[in-house]
C-alpha positions as CSV (number, residue, x, y, z in Angstrom):
1,M,4.0,-10.2,5.0
2,A,0.7,-9.9,6.7
3,I,0.8,-6.1,6.7
4,R,-0.6,-4.2,3.8
5,A,-2.4,-1.1,2.8
6,S,-5.2,-0.5,0.5
7,I,-6.4,2.1,-1.7
8,Q,-9.6,2.3,-2.6
9,A,-10.8,4.8,-5.3
10,D,-13.7,6.0,-7.4
11,S,-11.3,6.3,-10.6
12,E,-8.3,4.8,-11.8
13,D,-6.5,8.1,-11.7
14,E,-7.4,8.7,-7.9
15,C,-6.4,4.9,-7.3
16,V,-3.0,5.6,-9.4
17,E,-2.5,8.5,-7.1
18,G,-2.9,6.8,-4.1
19,L,-0.7,3.8,-5.0
20,A,2.2,6.5,-5.7
21,R,1.8,8.3,-2.3
22,L,2.3,5.0,-0.9
23,V,5.5,4.3,-2.6
24,D,6.6,7.3,-1.9
25,A,6.3,6.6,2.0
26,G,8.3,3.6,1.7
27,F,5.7,1.0,0.7
28,A,6.2,-1.5,-2.4
29,P,2.9,-2.1,-4.7
30,V,1.8,-5.7,-4.7
31,M,-1.4,-5.0,-6.7
32,M,-1.4,-2.7,-9.2
33,P,-4.9,-0.6,-9.7
34,R,-7.6,-2.9,-10.8
35,Y,-11.2,-2.1,-11.4
36,M,-13.7,-4.3,-9.0
37,T,-17.0,-5.7,-9.6
38,D,-18.6,-3.2,-7.4
39,G,-17.4,-0.2,-9.5
40,R,-14.6,0.8,-7.4
41,W,-10.7,0.9,-8.1
42,M,-8.5,-1.0,-5.7
43,A,-4.6,-1.5,-5.3
44,R,-2.5,-2.9,-2.5
45,A,1.0,-2.2,-1.0
46,V,3.2,-3.4,1.4
47,P,5.9,-1.9,3.7
48,T,9.3,-2.3,2.7
49,Q,10.7,-2.5,6.3
50,K,9.9,-4.5,8.8
51,A,8.8,-3.1,12.3
52,P,10.8,-4.0,15.7
53,T,9.9,-7.0,17.4
54,D,9.7,-5.6,20.5
55,G,7.1,-3.0,19.4
56,R,9.5,-0.2,20.7
57,G,12.2,2.3,18.6
58,P,12.4,3.1,15.0
59,V,11.8,0.8,12.0
60,A,14.4,-2.0,11.6
61,A,15.7,-2.8,7.9
62,G,14.1,-5.6,6.4
């Protein structure tokens, strides 16, 4: 899936909390929190449902 959300945080705990919030909002983790070479933490998640193809209406089951 091309749509993804990223969490960037200063600490591992903040990154884990941010990822947990995305999961609670209906996202699925695709990259667990990792320490990056520039001194930050990053995680990624993707939506678990697809958006409607016509650009209108509620989210359709994926």
